N, C-alpha and C positions, 0 to 999 in steps of 0.2 A: 489353090494352096503351088509355094512352092516346094517348099519342102516343111523337116520338123524338126526340131532341137524340142530337148526337156522341158514341160510347161515352166513357164516363167515370168514374176513381176516385180516389178518395184526396182528394175536392173538398170544398168546406165542409161545416163540419157544425153543429148548434144549437147554443145553449148547453147546452141540458142531455145532451147528449153528452159535453160537455168536463166538465160535473162531474161526471160518473158516471163514478166511478173503479173497477168493477166488472171493468173491460175495459180492453185497452189500446185506445182507439179507435184512435188512430193507422196503427194497422196492424202495431205491435212484437207478436213472436212470444211475447211472457209473458202468460198469461191466468190473470186471480183469479177467484174465487170469487164467487157474487154472493151470499151470503147475509150475507153483513158490506161496506157500504159506511161511504165518509169524506162525510158533508158539509161541504162543502166553507167553510161560512159559519160552524162550529162547532168544522171540525175535532174531531170525537167519533167515535168507530166505534161503528155503528147496528146492531144483530142484526135481520136482517129470517126474515119468516116468513110461510108460506103454500106457493103454488106457485113455490120459488125454480125459476129457472131455470139450466138447465147454463151451466158459465165457458167463455167466450167473448171474440173480439176481433173488433175488424172491422164491428161493430154500427150500430144508428144506435140516435139517443134523441128522442122529440118530447115536451112537453110541449103537453098539453089545453089547449083553451078555459076550462079549469076555474080552470089554475095548478096544479094538485095531480096529476094522471094523468099519469104520464111511461110514454109507450110506445117499447118493446124491438122490434125489426126484425130478423131475418136475421144473419148473423155466421159465424163460424169456431170452429172448436172446438181443443182441444189437440192434435188431430192434423189430420186430412186435411176430418172430418167439418163440411158446411156447413147451417146450419140455416135455414128459411123461415117459421119461430114469430112468432106478436106474445106478449108478454107485458107485464102493466102492473105497475107499483109505484104506490102512494097513496104519496105525500110526506108525507100526515099521520099514518098509521098506519105506514107502511114494511112492507106487506103486497102479497106479490104474488099477482096472480092471470092467469091462463089465461084468457081471453073463446072462448069460440066462435066461429072463425068460417066467412062462409059467400062464395059465388059460385065462381069462379074462383083458385084458389089459385095465385100466380105461384112459379115456381120460385125457391129457396135464393140468397140475396145475401149476399154482402160489399163491404164497402169502398163500397158506395152512401150518398146523401145522403139525408133526409128535413126537411119542411117542415111544421109544422101550419097550416092555414087554415080556421079556422073548425071545424067537424068533420070534416075532409079532411084525413090525412095522406098528401101527396104525396110520392111516393118514384122519384127521380132517379138511375139510369145503376148502375153500381157490376159487378161483377162475378158471373159465371154458375160459376165455377174456380177453385178455389183458387190451379191454375199459369194466373198471367197472364201467362206468358210468348207464350200467341197471340192475335192479335187479336181470333178468334171468342171469348174466352172473355169480352170486355167487353162489357155488354149498353147501348145505348142508350135501351131501352123507360123511359117515363114510366109508374108506376102509380099506382092512390090507392085507401087503404081508406078506408069510411066508420066512424070511430069512435063515431060514438052506435048505430051498427046492427051493428055489424061485421062489415062485410060487403066484398067488393073492389069495385068499379065495371069500370063498362064503358065507361061516358057517364060524363061530369063537365061540369055546369053553374057556372062562374063567379059564387059568390054575391055577392049587389051590398053598394057598399063601405058600411060601416056605422061610425058613432063609436064602434068597438071601444074600451074600457079609457080613456076620456074621460073626463073630471069633464062631466056633465048639465049642456046647454047650451039655452038657455030657446028656444023655436020651433025647437029642431029637429027638423025628420021624419025618422023613422028609415026609413021605408018610402018615401020622394022617390028621384028619379032621382040616380045616379052624380054626379055634377057640383053639386048641392045638400051630398050627403054630406062630397064634398071640400073646398066652402066652410067647411062647419059646423065644421071642425075648424081654420079659421085666422079663426073668428068672434070668438073672446076678445081674438087680438093686433088685427084690424081695429076692434074696439068700444072696445079699448083707443085707439087712434090718433083715433078718432073723436071721442073723448072728451076727448083732447088739443087736438086742433083746434078743439072746441068750447070750450071754457076760455079758449086761447088769444081765440079771438075777441070773447069776451066783454070781455075784459079789452083786447081793444084799441078797442071800443067805447067802453067805461068811460074810457078815456085820450082819444080823440075828440072825446065828451061835456064831456071835462072841457075840453080846453083850447079846445072853442069857446067853454065858457062864461068863459074866463079872458080870451079875446081881447073877447068883448060888453063882461065887464066895463073892461078895461081902455079900449074905444072908448068907451063912456058916460063913465066918469072923463075920459077928453080932450075930451068934447064939453061936460062939466060946466064944465070949467075956463077952456074957450077961450071960451065965453059969460060 
């Protein structure tokens, strides 16, 4: 366990879980097999292969940093059986795999929430018993799985904030401190405003020089007429 929070379940889920209709992830009793899935973008049924997991609901799903590997964790089967396994679906090939997991394996969970931060899948809350009427059946633990080494962690170090999924920015040092990385995310917008200010300043100077030259010309013309 990394840390704890107030016992919770049926809280927010990732976009990957909402778009993974091989289960009733909202906690409904209906359960659908994971050998057929329906990609939301195309509404076409896709037949999956590989280590197809057991039908389940109340699980979680996260998308890895490569944007293709979907990690499914936990859930409840058609009866009272609960799962604590990890299965992965490659969204490019629709092939299931079951990686070998190391570390201290946590108790099976249902109705929990997960979020992917870099190579860490952070699991929060959930139920440790299918009968959620008892307060003791809801956990407050937060656990972390490294999805690169596929190991459950006992300690977790927060990674530095990088310019992830952002266009390359000239002069952005990804190895610098947290505050610089926050600023470099805003750099295109800041440079845009600086450019606008610079153009406005140049235009203002040109107008001022033009006005000064006109005044000087008028003054010289008036002096010539007076003479």
